[in-house]
N, C-alpha and C positions, 0 to 999 in steps of 0.2 A: 470642633477637635481639627488637629494639627492634621493637615493634609500626607504630610511622608511617617516614613517610619522612623522609628529609633533608630540610630546609626550603629554599626557595630563594625567592631575592628576588621579588616580585609583580609579575606580570604588566605593564610598559610595553613602550613602541614601541621600545627597544632589546634587550628580548631576546621572542622566539617565544614565544606561546601556544602552549598543549602540550596536544592534545587526545587522549583515548583515546574510541576508541570501540565498541562490543559491542552486538554482537544481528545476527538472521543463521536462516539455515533455512528460509526462505522469502525471498521477492522486497517481501513486505508490511512485512517488518521492515527489510532489506536497501537496498533504493532509497531511502526515505525517511531513513537514513541519511545514505548516499552527496547526496544532494539538501543534507543542514544543512550535509554535509563542506565540499558546492562553494558554496556560498552565504557558508559564517562565511569560507571565504580571502577570497573577492571581497570581502564588508567590509570587512577587515582588510587585504589590499592598496588598497583604494582610502583606508584611510586613514593609506596607508606604512608597516603592521604585516606580522608574517609568523605563516606559521601550522606549527607541527609537529605531524604527526598521527601516531596508532599505531592501527591495528584491529588486536583481539582478538578471535577466534573460536576453530571446529572447524577441524583442518586436512581439506584437502578439499572446503572446502563453497561453495558459494554468496558467499558472503560474503568469502573467500581469491577468488574468482575476479574477484568485481567490485575489492577492494581491487589485486588486482595489476593488470587492467585500468586502475586509474588513476593505480596507481604510488606506491598510498601500504604503506609497510611495512606485514607482516603477524605477528601475533606467535598461534601456535594454543597452547588449555590442552584438559585432558579437560574433558568434561564430560556429565549423565547427561540422558535426556527421559525426563518420568513419565508415565504414558502416564495421561489420563482416565478416571476410572471414577464412577459412584455409587456402585456396591459398595464402600466399604472394604476390602472383603478382596480382593477385586481389585486395589485400591491396590498389598497386599503379594504381587505374583504377583515372582515367580521376575526377573523383567525388570524390574520397579520397582525391587526391592531391589537390584540388581548396578547400575543406574543412580546409583541413590542413593548408592550407597558412592561411584561414581566423582567426586560430587561438590564433598568435602573435597580431595580429590584437585586438582581443576579449583582452586577457592580458594586452596591453598597456590602454584597451577603461574603464579597471575593476581596475587596478591598479590609475588610478584617480579618480574613482568614493569612491575606496578605502579612498584612500592617503585624500581628502575631509569630509570623513563621517568619518572616524578614528572612527570604530566598537573598542568594549573591546575585542571582538570575532565573527568568522565567521562559521555560520555552511553550512555544504555544503549538501545534497540528495543524489547526484548524476546525472544522463542525463548527457549528452555531455556540456549544458549548468554552469555547477560548474569545469569543469576543466579549463577555464581562469581564475574567478573568484577566485578558490583555489590556481594556481598559482601564480594569481597574489597575495591575502593575505601571502600568507605562505612564500614565494621567495622575493617579492619585495619590500609590505609592512612589512612584520616582526609580521601580527599579526597572534592573538590566530585560529587554525582553529580545527573545531570536523568535521570529516565528520562521518555522517553519513549511514550504508545499511543495507537496506530493506529486502533482502532477504538472501537464503543461502548461496550461491554462490555470492561471489564480481565480483560486475557490473564494464565493465568497465570504466567508469568515476572515479568508488571509488577505481577502484587499480591503476591508474597514479595517483593520489589524497594521498594514504595511508601512505607512504612514507616523506610526507611533513608536516605530521597535526600531530599536537598537542596530539591530540587524539581520536583514531578511535572505534566507538559506532556502534556495530552490533547490530542483531537482536538472533543471535543463537549460542551454542557454537561451533558448528561445523560449522563456518566462521571462527575463529580465526586460526585454520592449513592454510589457505589457504593467508591468508595476510599472506606480507612479511616479512620477519624474522623481523626486524630491528623494524617494525613497533606493533610484536606481545606485546612487554612490556608497550605502549602507548595504549594498546583495552581494551573496556570493552563491554559488555554484557551486552546491556540494554529492548533490545526488539524494538518491531515494534511501536510508538503511534499508537494508538485506542482512534479516536472520544469516549469525559467523557459519549453521552450520546446513544451510540452505545451497552454499557452496563447498562444502565436504562429502560430496556423495560419492559413490562406486558403482558402478554397471554391476557386477559381478555381486552385492547383498539385493539390490534387487534383484537380480535371478533366485538368487536360495532362498530369500527374503518370502520372492508371493510366488515361490513356488512356479518358475516361468519354463520348465521343463520343455515345452511344446514349442516354445521360439527358435526362429530358422535365424539365429546371427550373422548371414549374411545378407537376411532383405534388415532396412530399416525400421526402427521402432517408430509409433509414434504414439505422444501421450493423447490424453481428449482430456476438460477437466471444465467444468462450472463451474470452483469455487466448490466446500464444502458442504452445502446445499445439494452442489448439480445445478443443470440449466435447464430446461426442456427442450428451450431450442435450439441449443446444440444438440443433445442428446438423438434430438427428430432426426436432422440435417444427418448428424454421423452414420443413422441407423437406415436414411435416403439410399447410406453409397457403400453399408456395413460391406458386403461381399466383397465387391470392387475394391475396395481399403483393403482386405483381407491378401486379394490377389496377391499386391502390391509392396504389404508391412505389417511388422508385429502390431498391435494396439492393446492400451492398455486404457483404459475406458474407466476414466472414476466420477458417477452421473448423482449420487446423491442420494441418499436414501430413499426419495421419495420416486425415484422411481426405477429401482434395482428389478421391483418382481415385474413391471412392464417389460422393462427390454429383455430380462432371464426370456419370458415365455417369446418375444418376438426371435432370439437369436435361436432359441432352443433348436429349431432348423438346420445352424449351418455345419454344411458339411467335416467332418470327424476330423481334417487337415485344419479346414482355417479356423475351427473353434478351437482348437491348440494351440493359434496362434494368436489367441483373443483371449482376454480376462476384462472379465466387467468387475468390479467394484462400487461399493458405496462410499468409501471414502478412502484415502488415501493418507495412512499416521506419519510414524516414524520413519516409515518407508517413505518418507517425499523425496527426502533431497538424493536419493538413491535413485529412483525412477527418475526424477531431472539428469540425473547424470548418464544413464541408458536412455533418452531420448534422443533421437534426431530431431525431430520433428513433434513440436505440441500444438495444438488447436484448442483454442483458449477463453476469454473474454481478456479486454485488455483496460483490468483498472492498474491503479499506480503502482499497488502493491506486488500482482503480478507481471510488468511488463520490468522493473526492478529487478525480481530476481531473474527472468527469462536473460536479461541484457547482460546483466552481471556476468549469469555464464556463459554466455555466446551462444544462445540457441534458434535454430529457425524458426517461426512460430507461423501459424495463421491465425489471426485476431475477427473474434465477431463479436462487436462491442454490442456492451447491454446499451438498449436503445432508450431507455426510459433514468441513464444516469445520470447524476445532476449537472445540468450547462450542459448535457451531453458531453462531458468531459472523456470517455473512452470512446468514441467514435474519433476526436483531437487525439488521444492518447496514439490509436493504430495509424490515425494516417500519417503525424509524425515520422512515427516511425519506418511506415512503409515508403515514404518521399524520401527516406536516403537507402533504401533497399535490405533495410535491417528485418523485413515484417511485410506479410501479403495483410491486408486491410478489406473483410467483406462489406465494404459501408452501402449501406440502403439496401434491399430486401432481399434478405439470404437462402436461398434452396439448397439445396442436396447436389444440383448440377454444380451450381458456385464452387461450395465445398471443395467436390470435386477437381474443380477446375486449376484451383488454387493448388492444391495439397501435391497436385501429379507431377508436376515441373520439380518440388522439391525432395519428390520421393526417385523419381524417375534420373537425374542428374547429381550425381553427390557429391562434385566440381558446386552446380552451384546450389545447393544445400549449406555445402564449408561457406561460399561467399558471405552466404547471408548471415548466416554466425557470425564470419569474420563481425562483419559490419553490426552486427548488435552488439556484441562484444567493445567495439568500437565504441559506442554510446552507453554501455552499462556501465559503474561506478563501485566495482562491489568495496572498496573504501569510503562510503559513501556514511556510515553510522563515526568514521575514525573527522569525518572530515566533522562533519556538525560536531564533534566532542568539540575539537580544535575552535569555534567558532562558539560553542559556550565557554571555554575554558580562557578566551582571549577577553570577553565580554563581564565575567565573574568578575571582578575589582573595579568596573568602572562604573 
């Protein structure tokens, strides 16, 4: 069988641009890809051109559900998850060996999909599902491959694909030295795509939508979040300083559905005046952009997507990294911003006292809070999606 896909005319206004997207497993890999697809579609539509997209990923996965919700055709391939370990012997565990043997099958399946779809460019955003698709695209089908890395450090999947990529897009300048030497000449700093609606929030809309009538606008507002599912660690830390915190700030606390009942019981004895300045909710939905616009300080995890949004908005933040994140990437993300004065990071053992000590200067000193917000904004790239689209279009005809 011929290793190359059937050639087709170069991308023109008369022919749709064909894009294959691969990446997923987590929202950190999936949603930047979706934002890039939406931005590319809008760019082409504005120029009177069209886009055909195929998402290639794992069956019954987050990426498959996101693609379905967006109306994007989806093709599944077999893939294997490589489990990290500093011990080489553990890398040869039965589970790892089994998954390694699945990768060649996934590559063959991806080759068939790519040869049939005939993409102008392939975008890989990480996650182990991106490996077989990226290898098949670059090595077997000879299609332009753009790899996008969301974190400060290079993920395992993207590290394996970087040397095969036409271009490598990274979210931070500090990632460039971590790339394989031969990949650095093809690397470009784009930032991590942020949903446009996140940047369009209005504080007053949050006040009205969430009925925050008891909030004292003379005080700063703190937004606490552990992500959609909440974080028991963050909830416990905040609960440990809540009366103290409410004496200095308004608080919107997104705790996750599994933690709501327990926290309601814990906070039922708050004095009425403090309780009026405290909103406890399991989930923040469409109001999120407005809540972020209202917030003066954010207490959160330090995943790549969260950091991209908060820096694009220019928000002072206290990060509590997830200790179990792959490759300890959340700690690296938080430390990177702390070193430039763009955030505070609780590294190591986090306690309520440590959280209070981190938050207090930001609440007490508006100038200090504003300076941190300015440094965060300087690190942000609100135009990251457009920059990544520029890269995709630049290689689509190669």
